[in-house]
C-alpha positions as CSV (number, residue, x, y, z in Angstrom):
1,M,0.0,0.0,0.0
2,F,1.5,3.3,-1.0
3,I,0.5,6.8,-2.0
4,V,2.1,9.1,-4.5
5,R,1.9,12.8,-3.6
6,R,2.6,15.5,-6.1
7,Y,4.7,18.4,-4.8
8,R,2.3,21.1,-3.7
9,H,4.3,23.8,-5.6
10,N,4.3,22.0,-9.0
11,P,5.4,22.8,-11.6
12,I,8.9,23.5,-10.3
13,L,10.3,24.8,-13.6
14,A,8.5,26.5,-16.4
15,P,9.6,28.4,-19.5
16,D,11.3,31.7,-19.1
17,H,9.8,33.9,-21.8
18,N,12.6,36.4,-21.4
19,E,15.2,33.9,-22.6
20,A,14.9,32.9,-26.2
21,W,16.6,29.5,-25.8
22,E,14.0,28.3,-23.2
23,S,11.1,30.5,-23.9
24,F,8.8,27.8,-25.3
25,E,9.2,24.7,-23.1
26,T,11.3,23.5,-20.1
27,F,10.8,19.8,-19.3
28,N,12.3,16.3,-18.8
29,A,14.6,17.4,-15.9
30,A,17.3,15.1,-14.6
31,P,18.1,15.8,-11.0
32,I,21.6,15.2,-9.4
33,K,23.0,16.2,-6.0
34,V,26.3,18.0,-5.9
35,G,27.2,18.0,-2.3
36,S,24.0,19.0,-0.6
37,K,22.8,21.1,-3.5
38,L,20.2,19.9,-5.9
39,H,20.9,20.6,-9.6
40,L,18.7,20.0,-12.6
41,L,19.7,19.4,-16.2
42,Y,16.7,19.9,-18.4
43,R,15.5,20.1,-22.0
44,A,14.8,23.7,-23.0
45,Q,13.1,24.7,-26.3
46,S,13.0,27.9,-28.2
47,L,10.0,29.2,-29.9
48,P,9.7,27.7,-33.4
49,E,12.1,29.4,-35.8
50,N,13.8,29.0,-39.2
51,I,16.8,26.7,-38.8
52,G,18.7,25.6,-41.9
53,G,15.6,26.2,-44.0
54,S,13.3,24.3,-41.7
55,H,10.8,25.8,-39.2
56,F,10.9,24.1,-35.8
57,S,11.7,24.5,-32.1
58,L,15.3,23.9,-31.2
59,S,16.2,21.9,-28.1
60,T,19.1,22.7,-25.8
61,I,20.2,21.1,-22.5
62,G,19.9,23.7,-19.7
63,H,21.3,23.6,-16.2
64,C,20.1,25.2,-13.0
65,E,20.5,24.7,-9.2
66,A,18.1,24.9,-6.3
67,K,18.3,28.0,-4.2
68,S,17.1,26.1,-1.2
69,D,15.9,22.6,-0.3
70,M,12.5,21.5,-1.5
71,S,10.1,22.3,1.3
72,D,6.4,23.2,2.0
73,K,7.4,26.8,1.2
74,G,8.4,25.9,-2.4
75,V,11.7,25.8,-4.2
76,T,13.4,28.2,-6.6
77,F,15.9,27.3,-9.3
78,V,18.5,29.8,-10.1
79,K,21.6,30.2,-12.4
80,R,19.6,28.9,-15.4
81,A,22.0,28.6,-18.4
82,P,22.6,26.5,-21.5
83,F,24.8,23.5,-20.8
84,I,24.9,21.3,-23.9
85,L,24.4,23.2,-27.2
86,P,23.4,21.7,-30.5
87,D,26.7,22.5,-32.2
88,S,28.0,19.1,-33.5
89,P,27.0,17.3,-36.7
90,F,25.2,14.6,-34.8
91,D,23.1,17.0,-32.7
92,R,22.8,20.1,-34.8
93,Y,19.0,19.8,-34.9
94,G,18.6,19.5,-31.2
95,C,19.7,18.1,-27.8
96,E,16.9,16.5,-25.8
97,D,16.0,14.8,-22.6
98,P,19.3,14.6,-20.5
99,R,20.1,12.0,-17.9
100,V,23.2,12.5,-15.8
101,T,25.4,10.2,-13.7
102,Y,28.4,11.0,-11.6
103,I,31.0,8.2,-11.6
104,G,34.8,8.1,-11.6
105,K,34.9,11.8,-10.8
106,K,33.1,12.7,-14.0
107,Y,29.6,13.7,-14.9
108,Y,28.2,11.7,-17.9
109,T,25.2,13.4,-19.4
110,F,23.5,11.3,-22.0
111,Y,20.9,12.9,-24.3
112,T,18.9,12.4,-27.4
113,A,20.9,13.8,-30.3
114,L,19.0,14.9,-33.4
115,S,21.1,15.0,-36.6
116,G,18.4,15.9,-39.2
117,Y,15.0,17.3,-39.8
118,P,12.2,16.1,-40.2
119,F,12.9,13.9,-37.3
120,N,12.8,10.1,-38.0
121,P,14.4,7.0,-36.6
122,E,17.5,7.4,-38.7
123,N,18.4,10.8,-37.2
124,I,17.4,10.1,-33.6
125,K,20.3,8.6,-31.6
126,V,22.1,9.0,-28.3
127,G,24.9,11.5,-27.6
128,V,27.0,12.0,-24.4
129,A,28.7,15.0,-22.9
130,V,31.4,14.5,-20.3
131,S,32.4,17.1,-17.8
132,K,34.2,17.4,-14.5
133,N,31.6,19.9,-13.3
134,L,28.2,20.9,-14.4
135,T,29.3,24.2,-15.8
136,K,30.9,23.1,-19.1
137,A,31.2,19.9,-21.1
138,T,34.8,19.0,-21.9
139,E,33.9,16.5,-24.7
140,K,30.9,15.3,-26.7
141,H,30.4,12.1,-28.6
142,L,27.8,10.3,-30.7
143,V,27.1,7.1,-28.8
144,T,24.8,4.8,-30.7
145,P,24.9,4.3,-34.5
146,F,21.3,3.2,-34.4
147,N,18.0,4.7,-33.3
148,A,18.0,5.0,-29.5
149,K,17.4,7.4,-26.6
150,A,16.9,7.7,-22.9
151,M,20.3,6.2,-22.0
152,T,21.9,6.6,-18.6
153,L,24.7,5.0,-16.6
154,F,24.3,3.1,-13.3
155,P,26.0,5.2,-10.5
156,E,28.5,2.4,-9.8
157,K,30.3,-0.3,-11.7
158,I,28.4,-3.6,-11.9
159,N,30.6,-6.7,-11.8
160,G,33.6,-4.3,-12.4
161,K,32.2,-2.7,-15.5
162,L,30.7,0.6,-16.4
163,T,27.0,-0.2,-17.1
164,A,24.3,1.6,-19.0
165,I,20.6,1.1,-19.6
166,L,19.0,2.6,-22.7
167,T,15.9,2.4,-24.9
168,V,16.5,0.9,-28.4
169,H,14.1,1.7,-31.3
170,P,12.0,4.1,-29.3
171,D,10.4,5.5,-32.4
172,R,8.9,2.2,-33.5
173,T,6.8,-0.5,-31.8
174,P,7.9,-2.4,-29.8
175,S,10.9,-0.6,-28.3
176,D,13.3,-2.4,-26.0
177,I,15.0,-1.4,-22.8
178,A,18.4,-3.0,-22.7
179,I,21.6,-3.2,-20.7
180,A,25.1,-2.5,-22.0
181,Q,28.4,-3.0,-20.2
182,F,31.8,-1.5,-21.0
183,Q,35.3,-2.5,-20.1
184,K,36.6,1.1,-20.5
185,E,35.2,4.6,-20.9
186,E,36.0,4.7,-24.7
187,D,33.7,1.8,-25.3
188,I,30.7,4.0,-24.5
189,W,31.1,5.8,-27.8
190,S,32.8,3.0,-29.8
191,E,30.9,2.2,-33.0
192,K,32.6,-1.2,-33.1
193,F,31.4,-2.0,-29.7
194,W,27.8,-1.0,-30.5
195,N,27.7,-2.8,-33.8
196,E,28.7,-6.1,-32.0
197,W,26.3,-5.4,-29.2
198,Y,23.4,-4.7,-31.5
199,E,23.9,-8.0,-33.4
200,N,23.0,-9.7,-30.1
201,L,20.3,-7.3,-28.9
202,P,17.9,-10.0,-27.6
203,L,20.7,-11.1,-25.1
204,H,20.7,-7.6,-23.6
205,T,17.0,-6.7,-23.4
206,L,14.8,-6.7,-20.3
207,S,11.6,-8.8,-20.4
208,I,9.2,-6.1,-19.4
209,P,5.7,-7.4,-20.3
210,R,3.5,-5.2,-22.5
211,G,0.8,-5.4,-25.1
212,N,1.2,-5.2,-28.8
213,N,0.4,-1.4,-29.0
214,E,2.4,-0.4,-25.9
215,Q,5.7,1.3,-25.7
216,V,8.3,1.6,-22.9
217,E,11.2,4.0,-22.3
218,V,13.8,4.4,-19.7
219,G,12.8,7.2,-17.2
220,S,15.1,7.8,-14.3
221,G,18.6,6.6,-13.8
222,P,18.6,3.3,-11.8
223,I,18.3,3.8,-8.0
224,K,20.1,1.4,-5.8
225,T,17.9,0.0,-2.9
226,K,18.4,-2.7,-0.4
227,E,16.2,-5.0,-2.5
228,G,17.7,-4.3,-6.0
229,W,18.0,-1.6,-8.7
230,L,14.8,0.4,-9.0
231,L,14.0,1.6,-12.5
232,I,11.3,4.2,-13.0
233,Y,10.2,4.1,-16.6
234,A,7.6,5.5,-19.0
235,H,4.8,3.4,-20.3
236,I,2.8,4.5,-23.3
237,G,-0.5,2.7,-24.2
238,N,-2.3,3.1,-27.5
239,Y,1.0,4.0,-29.0
240,S,0.1,4.0,-32.7
241,S,-3.1,6.0,-32.1
242,N,-3.8,9.7,-31.7
243,E,-4.9,9.1,-28.1
244,K,-1.7,7.8,-26.5
245,R,-2.0,7.0,-22.8
246,F,1.1,8.0,-20.8
247,G,1.9,6.6,-17.4
248,I,4.8,6.0,-15.1
249,R,5.7,2.5,-13.9
250,A,8.4,0.8,-11.8
251,V,10.4,-2.4,-12.1
252,L,13.1,-3.9,-9.7
253,L,16.2,-5.5,-11.1
254,D,18.7,-7.8,-9.4
255,H,21.8,-6.1,-8.0
256,T,24.2,-8.1,-10.2
257,D,22.1,-10.0,-12.7
258,L,20.5,-6.9,-14.2
259,R,18.2,-8.7,-16.7
260,R,16.6,-10.6,-13.8
261,I,13.4,-8.9,-12.8
262,L,12.6,-9.3,-9.1
263,G,9.2,-7.6,-9.3
264,Q,7.2,-4.9,-11.0
265,L,4.0,-2.9,-10.8
266,D,1.2,-4.2,-12.9
267,S,-0.1,-0.8,-13.9
268,P,1.1,2.8,-13.9
269,F,1.3,4.6,-10.5
270,L,1.2,8.1,-12.0
271,V,-1.0,9.2,-14.8
272,P,-2.1,12.7,-16.0
273,E,-4.5,14.2,-13.5
274,E,-3.5,17.7,-12.7
275,S,-4.0,20.7,-15.1
276,Y,-0.2,21.0,-15.8
277,E,-0.3,17.3,-16.8
278,K,-3.4,17.6,-19.0
279,Y,-3.1,20.9,-20.8
280,G,-0.1,22.1,-22.6
281,T,2.0,21.5,-25.7
282,V,1.3,17.8,-25.8
283,P,-1.9,17.3,-23.7
284,N,-2.4,14.4,-21.3
285,T,1.3,13.6,-21.1
286,I,3.6,12.8,-18.2
287,F,7.1,11.4,-18.6
288,P,9.7,10.4,-15.9
289,S,13.2,11.8,-16.3
290,G,14.9,11.3,-13.0
291,A,14.6,10.3,-9.4
292,I,16.5,10.7,-6.1
293,I,16.1,9.4,-2.6
294,R,15.3,12.1,-0.1
295,G,15.0,10.7,3.5
296,K,12.4,7.9,3.4
297,N,10.9,9.1,0.1
298,L,11.7,8.7,-3.5
299,D,11.3,11.9,-5.4
300,I,10.4,11.3,-9.0
301,F,11.0,14.2,-11.5
302,Y,8.8,14.2,-14.6
303,S,7.5,16.5,-17.3
304,G,3.9,17.6,-17.8
305,T,2.6,18.0,-21.3
306,D,6.2,18.4,-22.6
307,T,6.0,21.9,-21.2
308,V,7.0,22.1,-17.5
309,C,8.9,20.1,-14.9
310,A,7.2,18.6,-11.8
311,V,8.0,16.2,-9.0
312,A,6.1,13.7,-7.0
313,S,7.1,11.7,-3.9
314,V,6.4,8.1,-2.7
315,P,7.5,6.3,0.4
316,L,10.3,4.1,-0.9
317,D,9.8,1.1,1.3
318,A,6.1,1.0,0.6
319,L,6.8,1.2,-3.1
320,L,9.2,-1.7,-2.9
321,D,6.6,-3.7,-0.9
322,A,4.1,-3.2,-3.7
323,I,6.6,-4.1,-6.4
324,L,7.6,-7.3,-4.6
325,K,3.9,-8.1,-3.8
326,R,4.6,-8.8,-0.2
327,P,1.6,-10.6,1.3
328,D,0.9,-8.0,4.0
329,R,0.8,-5.0,1.6
330,G,-3.0,-4.9,1.6
331,L,-6.1,-7.0,2.4
332,V,-5.3,-10.6,3.2
333,R,-8.0,-13.3,2.7
334,S,-9.0,-14.7,6.1
335,R,-10.0,-17.9,4.3
336,R,-8.7,-19.6,1.2
337,T,-12.2,-21.0,0.5
338,P,-15.3,-18.8,0.1
339,L,-17.2,-17.7,3.2
340,L,-20.6,-18.3,1.4
341,K,-21.4,-20.4,-1.7
342,P,-24.8,-20.8,-3.5
343,Q,-27.1,-23.4,-2.2
344,P,-28.6,-25.2,-5.2
345,A,-31.4,-26.6,-3.0
346,L,-32.7,-23.1,-2.3
347,Q,-34.2,-21.8,-5.6
348,W,-33.8,-18.1,-4.6
349,E,-30.0,-18.5,-4.3
350,A,-29.3,-21.4,-6.5
351,K,-27.2,-19.5,-9.1
352,A,-25.0,-17.2,-7.1
353,V,-24.4,-15.4,-3.8
354,F,-22.2,-12.3,-3.8
355,N,-21.7,-8.6,-3.0
356,P,-22.4,-8.6,0.7
357,A,-23.2,-5.7,3.1
358,A,-22.1,-6.0,6.7
359,V,-22.9,-4.4,10.0
360,E,-21.9,-5.2,13.6
361,L,-24.7,-5.3,16.1
362,G,-25.1,-7.1,19.4
363,G,-21.6,-8.6,19.3
364,R,-22.2,-10.3,15.9
365,I,-21.4,-9.4,12.3
366,H,-24.6,-9.5,10.2
367,I,-24.1,-10.1,6.5
368,L,-26.8,-9.2,3.9
369,Y,-25.8,-10.6,0.6
370,R,-27.1,-10.5,-2.9
371,A,-28.6,-13.9,-3.9
372,M,-29.5,-14.8,-7.5
373,S,-32.0,-17.5,-8.7
374,N,-31.7,-19.4,-11.9
375,D,-34.1,-17.0,-13.6
376,N,-31.7,-14.1,-12.7
377,T,-33.9,-12.5,-9.9
378,S,-31.8,-10.9,-7.2
379,V,-32.9,-10.9,-3.5
380,I,-31.1,-10.3,-0.2
381,G,-30.1,-13.2,1.9
382,Y,-28.9,-13.2,5.6
383,A,-26.0,-14.8,7.4
384,S,-24.1,-13.9,10.6
385,S,-20.9,-14.6,12.4
386,K,-19.6,-14.2,15.8
387,D,-15.9,-14.1,14.9
388,G,-16.4,-12.5,11.5
389,V,-14.7,-15.2,9.4
390,T,-16.9,-18.3,10.2
391,I,-20.6,-18.4,9.4
392,D,-22.6,-19.9,12.3
393,E,-26.1,-18.7,11.2
394,R,-27.7,-18.6,7.8
395,L,-31.3,-18.2,7.0
396,D,-33.0,-20.3,4.3
397,M,-35.4,-17.6,3.2
398,P,-34.6,-14.1,1.8
399,V,-34.8,-11.2,4.2
400,Y,-35.6,-8.7,1.5
401,G,-36.9,-9.0,-2.1
402,P,-38.6,-7.0,-4.9
403,R,-41.7,-5.3,-3.8
404,A,-42.0,-2.2,-6.0
405,D,-42.7,-1.9,-9.7
406,F,-39.2,-0.4,-10.4
407,E,-37.5,-3.7,-9.3
408,S,-40.0,-6.2,-10.6
409,K,-39.0,-8.3,-13.7
410,K,-40.3,-7.1,-17.0
411,V,-38.3,-9.4,-19.3
412,H,-38.4,-13.2,-18.9
413,D,-35.1,-14.5,-17.4
414,G,-33.7,-10.9,-17.5
415,N,-31.7,-9.6,-14.6
416,S,-34.0,-7.9,-12.1
417,G,-34.6,-7.4,-8.4
418,C,-32.6,-6.0,-5.5
419,E,-28.8,-5.9,-6.0
420,D,-25.6,-5.0,-4.1
421,P,-26.9,-3.8,-0.7
422,R,-25.0,-1.4,1.5
423,I,-26.0,-0.8,5.1
424,S,-25.4,2.4,7.2
425,L,-26.2,2.6,10.9
426,I,-27.5,6.1,11.6
427,G,-28.8,6.6,15.1
428,D,-30.9,3.5,15.9
429,T,-31.9,3.0,12.3
430,L,-30.4,0.8,9.6
431,C,-30.5,2.4,6.2
432,M,-30.0,0.0,3.3
433,C,-29.2,1.4,-0.2
434,Y,-29.3,-1.1,-3.1
435,T,-29.6,-1.2,-6.9
436,A,-33.1,-1.7,-8.1
437,Y,-33.6,-3.1,-11.6
438,D,-36.6,-4.2,-13.5
439,S,-34.7,-5.6,-16.5
440,V,-35.8,-2.7,-18.8
441,R,-35.3,0.8,-17.3
442,P,-31.8,1.9,-16.2
443,P,-30.6,0.7,-12.8
444,A,-31.7,3.0,-10.0
445,V,-30.7,3.6,-6.4
446,A,-33.4,2.5,-3.9
447,V,-33.4,3.1,-0.1
448,T,-35.3,1.3,2.7
449,T,-34.9,1.4,6.5
450,I,-35.5,-0.7,9.5
451,S,-35.0,-0.1,13.2
452,V,-32.1,-1.9,14.9
453,K,-34.5,-3.4,17.4
454,D,-36.7,-5.0,14.6
455,F,-33.6,-6.1,12.7
456,L,-32.2,-7.9,15.7
457,A,-35.6,-9.5,16.3
458,K,-35.5,-10.6,12.7
459,K,-38.8,-8.8,11.9
460,F,-37.7,-8.4,8.3
461,D,-41.2,-7.8,7.2
462,L,-40.8,-4.3,8.8
463,W,-38.4,-2.9,6.2
464,T,-40.0,0.3,5.0
465,M,-41.4,0.4,1.4
466,P,-38.4,1.4,-0.8
467,V,-38.1,4.8,-2.4
468,I,-36.0,5.8,-5.4
469,A,-33.1,8.0,-4.5
470,S,-31.7,8.6,-7.9
471,A,-32.8,10.8,-10.8
472,D,-35.3,9.4,-13.3
473,G,-33.8,7.7,-16.4
474,V,-30.2,7.8,-15.1
475,D,-28.0,4.7,-14.8
476,D,-27.2,5.0,-11.1
477,K,-25.9,2.5,-8.6
478,D,-23.2,1.8,-6.0
479,A,-24.9,3.9,-3.4
480,C,-24.8,4.3,0.4
481,L,-25.6,6.9,3.0
482,L,-22.8,8.4,5.2
483,P,-23.3,6.6,8.6
484,A,-23.7,10.0,10.4
485,K,-25.5,13.3,9.8
486,I,-23.4,16.4,9.3
487,D,-25.1,19.7,10.4
488,G,-28.4,17.9,10.4
489,K,-28.2,16.6,6.8
490,Y,-27.7,13.2,5.3
491,F,-25.1,12.6,2.7
492,L,-25.7,10.2,-0.2
493,F,-22.8,8.6,-2.2
494,H,-23.7,7.1,-5.6
495,R,-22.2,6.5,-9.0
496,T,-23.0,8.2,-12.3
497,N,-20.9,8.3,-15.5
498,G,-18.4,6.0,-13.9
499,Q,-17.4,8.3,-11.0
500,I,-18.3,8.5,-7.4
501,V,-20.5,11.6,-6.7
502,G,-22.5,12.8,-3.7
503,E,-25.5,14.8,-2.6
504,W,-26.5,16.6,0.7
505,I,-30.0,15.3,1.5
506,D,-32.5,17.0,3.9
507,D,-34.5,13.8,4.5
508,L,-35.0,10.3,3.2
509,T,-38.0,11.1,1.0
510,F,-35.5,12.1,-1.8
511,K,-38.1,14.6,-3.1
512,N,-35.3,16.6,-4.9
513,R,-33.7,13.6,-6.6
514,N,-34.2,15.0,-10.1
515,A,-32.3,18.1,-9.2
516,Y,-29.1,16.5,-7.9
517,K,-25.8,18.4,-8.5
518,N,-23.8,15.2,-8.6
519,V,-20.8,16.7,-6.7
520,P,-17.7,14.8,-8.0
521,I,-15.8,13.0,-5.3
522,L,-13.6,10.3,-6.9
523,S,-13.0,9.7,-10.6
524,A,-11.3,7.0,-12.7
525,R,-7.6,7.4,-13.4
526,P,-7.2,6.4,-17.1
527,G,-4.4,4.0,-17.6
528,M,-4.3,2.8,-14.0
529,W,-6.0,-0.2,-12.3
530,D,-9.1,2.0,-11.7
531,G,-8.9,3.6,-15.1
532,I,-12.4,2.9,-16.6
533,K,-14.8,3.6,-13.7
534,V,-15.0,3.6,-9.9
535,G,-17.8,3.0,-7.4
536,I,-18.2,3.0,-3.7
537,S,-17.9,-0.3,-1.9
538,A,-18.7,-0.2,1.8
539,P,-20.1,2.8,3.6
540,P,-17.3,5.0,4.8
541,I,-15.8,4.3,8.2
542,R,-15.1,7.1,10.6
543,T,-11.5,7.4,11.8
544,K,-9.7,10.3,13.6
545,E,-8.0,11.2,10.4
546,G,-11.1,11.2,8.2
547,W,-13.7,9.0,6.6
548,L,-12.1,5.8,5.3
549,L,-13.6,5.0,1.9
550,I,-13.2,1.6,0.4
551,Y,-14.1,1.6,-3.3
552,H,-13.9,-0.6,-6.3
553,G,-12.1,0.3,-9.6
554,V,-12.4,-1.2,-13.0
555,S,-9.8,-1.5,-15.8
556,D,-9.8,-3.6,-18.9
557,T,-8.3,-6.5,-16.8
558,G,-11.1,-6.6,-14.1
559,Y,-12.2,-5.2,-10.8
560,R,-10.0,-4.3,-7.9
561,V,-10.3,-2.6,-4.5
562,G,-8.8,0.6,-3.4
563,A,-8.9,3.0,-0.5
564,A,-9.2,6.8,0.0
565,L,-9.6,9.2,2.9
566,L,-12.3,11.9,3.0
567,D,-12.6,15.0,5.2
568,L,-14.7,14.4,8.3
569,K,-16.8,17.6,7.8
570,D,-16.9,17.6,4.1
571,P,-17.0,14.1,2.5
572,T,-16.7,15.6,-1.0
573,K,-13.1,16.6,-0.1
574,V,-10.5,13.8,-0.8
575,L,-7.5,14.0,1.6
576,A,-5.7,11.0,0.2
577,R,-6.1,8.1,-2.2
578,L,-3.9,5.0,-2.3
579,T,-2.1,4.6,-5.6
580,D,-2.1,0.8,-5.7
581,P,-5.1,-1.6,-5.1
582,I,-5.5,-3.3,-1.7
583,L,-7.2,-6.4,-3.1
584,E,-7.2,-7.9,-6.6
585,P,-8.4,-11.1,-8.2
586,E,-6.0,-13.9,-7.4
587,M,-8.0,-17.0,-6.3
588,D,-9.8,-19.3,-8.7
589,Y,-13.2,-18.2,-7.3
590,E,-12.3,-14.6,-8.0
591,K,-11.1,-15.2,-11.5
592,S,-13.8,-17.6,-12.7
593,G,-17.5,-17.3,-12.2
594,Q,-20.5,-15.4,-13.7
595,I,-18.1,-12.5,-14.4
596,G,-14.4,-13.3,-14.1
597,N,-11.7,-11.3,-12.4
598,V,-13.9,-9.5,-10.0
599,V,-13.6,-8.6,-6.3
600,F,-16.5,-6.4,-5.3
601,P,-17.0,-5.4,-1.6
602,C,-20.2,-3.9,-0.3
603,G,-19.5,-4.2,3.5
604,A,-16.8,-3.5,6.0
605,V,-16.5,-3.7,9.8
606,V,-13.7,-2.7,12.2
607,R,-13.2,-5.1,15.1
608,N,-10.3,-4.9,17.6
609,G,-8.3,-2.7,15.3
610,V,-8.8,-5.0,12.3
611,L,-10.8,-4.0,9.2
612,L,-12.9,-6.9,7.8
613,V,-14.0,-6.3,4.2
614,Y,-16.7,-8.6,2.8
615,Y,-16.7,-9.0,-0.9
616,G,-18.1,-10.9,-3.8
617,G,-15.8,-13.1,-6.0
618,A,-16.5,-13.3,-9.7
619,D,-20.2,-12.5,-9.0
620,S,-20.6,-16.0,-7.6
621,V,-19.4,-16.3,-4.0
622,V,-18.8,-14.3,-0.8
623,N,-15.5,-14.0,1.1
624,V,-13.8,-11.8,3.6
625,A,-10.4,-10.2,3.7
626,T,-8.7,-8.3,6.5
627,V,-6.0,-5.7,7.2
628,K,-4.9,-3.9,10.4
629,L,-6.6,-0.6,10.3
630,A,-3.4,1.1,11.6
631,L,-1.4,-0.1,8.6
632,L,-4.0,1.1,6.1
633,M,-4.3,4.5,7.8
634,E,-0.5,4.8,8.0
635,A,-0.3,4.3,4.2
636,L,-3.1,6.8,3.6
637,T,-1.7,9.5,5.8
638,A,2.0,9.1,4.8
639,G,3.4,12.5,3.9
640,M,0.3,14.4,5.0
641,R,0.9,17.8,6.5
């Protein structure tokens, strides 16, 4: 479990319109510490101009240094000046995207060297500038005789050799990230060395899984950690389309066997969300260019829209835990077999049982689950547990079923009924929200209530007649009430257009439901594990830091579970959101069923400092997973001021 926090003063570097050489764009900054001082080498571009008969924007490598440490008060970079100029035959049309390493008392700055225009794979290669300081380069060389970019050295010799990592064929699909090792410095720019190396390219490449239309490129220089070499790299989906999807990923390499991958994140952990990442020269673009360890955090430097430089921080140990998929990094299944399975002998739940609500009352955890018959009618079943992980009571009749026209079947064998309940305890009343569906009209949010006293007495015929809480004609579901009033008002969470939204409600008649403002709370993060849509899972749980929100996210590979933290007084304000999921389909009963690759919670209970999350697996069974609440809150509040 980890959270990435963008620096509150982003962007940290923007174009200086008073300097022609960097008046258009300043991005792709490579950080390096010189003593205690932070320096940046960055790509600077002039406004488009006529150069050699062609009209384009010329790139130069700039240099600057931080006036002070990065802090809550911000950071200022001074002494901005050109460092590597496009003045050689192999880079006369531009010097782009530097990466700098200090080793052997020298600074090696690799960059993309452009030797012609229009740009194409034949004139995009790697160059290097060598210097004893970051003021002036003493020598420059063309490095690769083939199309390559994003090259950098490891900050120490590996097995006694200078070692580089680079991107080969970045301007076609697929590209390769590869390792090169040199006996001596001169091999770095030896054409003979590279021709021999290129003949055996498959022996040098990393096996980073990706789809047919996905591209990868080296981001930061490798970071040495206690677990291995951490590589932050760029991932580009939909590469051949006009709607490329940029994200930042991470992979961990063995300390000595560099082609051995120890672990990796399955999806990007940073995607364009902020305005400086979405609107600019190249919209919806972020690209990693460097990283440094600062205290317990990893600071990742990246560009936004090929226009500005920004930085984001992540707790290093937590990131490594996620990469290595350590078993205690999120929710842990309390049982390897499902908590509840369908009972074929009972017609009303013969097909499936899933998506359970949960509430603790009278020393027991009460579970209300969605049950489905063979004719696809959904009702609500009941089970309970004293310890939370063993069912010791289960009723053989539903405790709630379709009663209103808006949830009664209109199409033979079509899905209909009462789906996916969530229960909130408000005062001495249980408020149950669920999805009502009649197999024809769009799914709607319905609400019913019952007193705690009647519920415990199992007087389930005393549920109030349900009312619709969502707007007419709108596909709306995944709803619950905040389990507390704020300033005398209820707060309703629900999902429309694939995002979690909310409304302040005066009473439970929902008379103004057609005038909802749909206040946005949580949206999908395109390209990440929750990139297609999100919806609330269990009703939020009150903690001293805020409302703990468990939610589900959907990507093209299935459903996963995440966590966020909302403000106690204003639940529309998101204080924190975990970057990685806390539960994902792994077991057979989560991967295979009515709908495969689904984990879908609707209930959660805190008992003795442990969060128990009740979920449906593959729309077929019910199970429970747990995590220490303190661990989850520690991850959510890491880095909060």
